[in-house]
C-alpha positions in Angstrom: 147.0 13.1 120.0 149.7 15.2 118.4 150.4 18.6 120.0 150.2 21.5 117.5 152.5 24.1 119.0 153.1 27.6 117.7 156.3 29.7 117.6 156.2 33.5 117.7 157.1 35.2 114.4 159.7 37.6 115.6 160.4 38.8 112.0 156.9 40.5 112.1 157.9 42.9 114.8 157.6 46.4 113.3 159.7 49.5 114.2 159.9 53.2 113.3 156.3 53.6 112.3 154.4 56.8 111.6 152.8 57.8 114.9 153.1 54.4 116.6 156.3 54.4 118.7 158.7 51.6 119.3 157.8 52.0 123.0 154.2 51.2 122.1 155.1 48.2 119.9 157.4 46.6 122.6 154.8 45.5 125.1 152.2 44.9 122.4 154.4 42.5 120.6 156.5 40.9 123.4 153.8 40.7 126.1 150.4 40.5 124.3 151.1 38.7 121.1 153.7 36.3 122.6 151.3 35.8 125.5 148.7 34.4 123.2 151.2 32.1 121.6 152.2 30.8 125.1 148.6 30.3 126.2 147.7 28.5 123.0 150.6 26.1 123.5 149.6 25.5 127.1 146.0 24.7 126.0 147.3 22.2 123.4 149.3 20.4 126.1 146.2 20.2 128.4 144.0 19.0 125.5 146.5 16.3 124.8 146.3 15.1 128.4 143.2 13.0 128.5 143.2 12.8 132.3 143.0 16.6 132.4 140.4 17.1 129.7 138.2 14.0 129.9 136.0 14.0 126.8 133.4 11.8 128.5 132.7 14.7 130.9 132.1 17.2 128.1 129.1 19.5 129.0 127.7 22.6 127.5 127.1 24.3 130.9 130.6 23.7 132.2 133.4 21.2 131.6 137.2 21.4 131.5 137.0 20.3 127.8 134.5 23.0 126.9 136.6 25.7 128.7 139.8 24.6 126.9 138.1 24.6 123.5 136.6 28.0 124.0 139.9 29.5 125.2 141.7 27.7 122.3 139.7 29.8 119.8 140.4 33.0 121.8 144.1 32.5 122.0 144.6 31.0 118.5 142.7 33.9 116.9 144.7 36.3 119.2 147.8 34.9 117.5 146.5 35.0 114.0 145.0 38.5 114.2 148.1 39.9 115.8 150.3 38.3 113.1 148.1 39.9 110.4 148.2 43.2 112.2 152.0 43.3 112.7 152.5 41.8 109.3 151.2 44.9 107.4 152.7 47.6 109.6 155.5 49.3 107.6 154.8 52.4 105.5 155.3 51.2 102.0 153.7 51.2 98.5 150.3 52.3 97.4 146.9 50.5 96.9 146.9 48.6 93.7 144.5 49.6 90.9 142.7 46.3 91.3 142.1 46.9 95.0 141.0 50.4 94.4 138.5 49.3 91.8 137.1 46.6 94.1 136.8 49.1 97.0 135.0 51.6 94.8 132.6 48.8 93.5 131.7 47.6 97.0 131.8 50.8 99.0 131.1 53.5 96.4 134.4 55.3 97.0 137.8 54.8 98.5 137.0 57.4 101.2 133.8 55.6 102.1 135.8 52.5 102.8 138.3 54.3 105.0 135.5 56.0 106.9 133.9 52.6 107.4 137.2 51.2 108.8 137.5 54.2 111.1 133.9 53.8 112.4 134.4 50.1 113.0 137.7 50.9 114.8 135.7 53.1 117.2 132.7 50.8 117.5 134.4 47.5 118.2 136.3 46.8 121.4 138.9 44.4 119.9 139.4 44.5 116.2 138.2 46.2 113.0 138.6 44.2 109.8 138.4 44.8 106.1 138.0 41.4 104.5 136.6 39.5 101.5 133.4 37.6 102.1 133.9 34.2 100.4 130.2 33.7 100.0 129.3 37.0 98.3 132.7 38.0 96.9 132.2 41.4 98.4 134.7 43.4 100.5 133.1 44.2 103.8 134.1 45.9 107.1 133.2 44.4 110.4 134.8 43.9 113.8 135.2 41.7 116.9 134.7 42.7 120.5 137.0 39.8 121.3 139.2 37.6 119.2 136.4 35.0 118.8 133.2 37.1 119.2 131.2 38.7 116.4 132.4 38.4 112.8 131.5 36.9 109.5 132.1 33.2 109.0 134.3 32.9 105.9 135.7 36.4 106.0 139.3 36.5 104.6 141.1 39.4 106.5 142.9 41.9 104.4 143.4 44.9 106.7 143.4 44.1 110.4 143.2 47.0 113.0 143.8 46.1 116.7 141.5 48.4 118.7 142.3 47.1 122.2 143.8 49.7 124.5 147.0 47.8 124.7 147.6 48.8 121.0 147.7 52.5 121.7 147.7 53.4 125.4 151.5 54.1 125.7 151.3 56.7 122.9 147.7 58.0 123.1 146.4 57.1 126.6 142.6 56.6 126.0 142.4 58.5 122.7 141.7 56.0 120.0 141.1 58.2 116.9 144.7 59.5 116.6 145.9 55.9 116.9 143.6 54.8 114.0 145.0 57.7 111.9 148.5 56.6 112.7 147.7 53.0 111.9 146.3 54.0 108.4 149.5 56.0 107.8 151.7 53.0 108.7 150.2 50.4 106.4 152.3 48.3 104.0 150.2 48.4 100.8 152.5 45.8 99.1 151.4 43.3 101.7 147.8 44.3 101.6 147.7 44.1 97.7 149.1 40.6 97.9 146.5 39.6 100.5 143.8 41.0 98.3 145.0 39.1 95.2 145.2 35.8 97.2 141.7 36.4 98.7 140.2 37.0 95.2 141.9 33.7 94.0 140.5 31.9 97.0 137.0 33.3 96.2 137.2 32.0 92.7 137.9 28.5 94.0 135.3 28.7 96.8 132.4 30.7 95.3 130.4 27.6 94.4 130.8 26.2 97.9 127.2 27.1 98.6 124.7 27.0 95.7 
């Protein structure tokens, strides 16, 4: 079994944001994000060791294999979501006309979409996500209490908001709303516009996946 290891993407580390300090980013990126990379790689090594994760002993109540596969999803999605989060943090650009039209079509107005993101950012313990549902072609907002708990299957993430306390505690202590405002002020719309365009292209390819 080939081991699929990940390397942290240091080029994604943001700095000098609006309302999110470098002191806040440092442990978030170096400890939390890189911690998920390290744990994912450790799990891959253990899955490759058949004596450690014996497939013949797989069991839905408890088995080493089950535990490794569950934590594989948690750590891998921890890596992916953090890379999406850090990857669009740099105040730059404006929402494209195509994105604004789609938001208005699916939410009624731009402000309604922003308010939905803010509400999900308060309601969910881990993440709030604006994404494109590949089955309906609609932009939707939903969230996760953990990296691998509660979300749409087939949702292509476009805006990813980390709502764990480690994302804001250095700057805001336990106050999440001002952090969410700072996050929205720090978005790189050039990246988001590109994600949206790619998501729409993916939908055109996949929309007949279920008939």
